[in-house]
N, C-alpha and C positions, 0 to 999 in steps of 0.2 A: 213786910220790916218797918217799913213808914209808919206803921200804929205802932213799932216799939220804940221808934227814938222819938226824942223831943223836940218840937220844935225850936228851931234855931233861925233867929233873926238878929240882922244887925242894924247900926245905923248911924251910917261914914257921916263925917263932919265937911263931904262936899256931895254937889248932887250925884243922887245913882249911877244915870249915865257916864257921867265922869268916874266915879269908884271903878265901874265894871268897864271901862275903857282902860284904865290903868292897869284893873287885876289880868283882864284880857293879857297885857303889852307884856308884864313880870313872867305870865305864863310861856307864852311865847318865846320871850328871851332865855327862859330857862333850857329849852330845849328838850325837856322831859314832858310835856302837854299839849296838846292841842286843846286849842281855845274858839271857839266857834260862838256867834249870836243863835241865839235857839230860836226853833219859831213859836209861834206863838201859841198861845190853848186856848181853842173854842169855848166863849162864856168867861172869859176872865180877863178883863181889863187890864193887860201887862204891858206896862211902857220899855221894860227891855229883859233879858235872859241873856245869858251866859253860860256854856255847855264847857265843862272842863275834863278833859278825858288822857291820863297818864298815855304817853304812847309807850312805856314799858310794862312787862310782864307784872301783874301783881298778885297778890295773893287771895284777890277777889276780883272773880269773874262778871267782866264788864260792867267793873267801875266807873262813874261817873259824879262829877260833883255841878248841878246845879243850882246858880245864883238869879233867883227872880224878884225882879223888883216892877213891882204892882202901882198902877197908876193910882190906887187907891191907899196907899201904903203909907204915905204919909211921910216918906224918905225910908223905911226902912224898906231890907232887902232879906229875902227869907233863903237859907242853904237848906240844899236838899242833897245829902250823900245818897246815893244809886250801886243798888250791885244787883246783878241778874240773879247770880250766889255769893253769898258770903262765908268767909271762911278764916276763924268760927262761926258758926250760926246759931246763936245771933254772936254780932262782934262783941269783944270786949270794951264796953262802956265806962 
């Protein structure tokens, strides 16, 4: 599915680690998401990563959002929606 989705990046007006900390705090405050720092990816210079998972059942199986701030990304954060199974497949974009 990743090959069908456009590349999504954002450039917050604050440092990427501060932005990801804020997003994590909001997600946890809502109480409908788990938001945890993600593991590093071998071979990729990642400065910070956040994995957001809905706690409630969704129509997509294994739905997760990953926000990655690479050390070489000049302040940009990659946003990747991921699912084990999309419903419908492909999702309506």
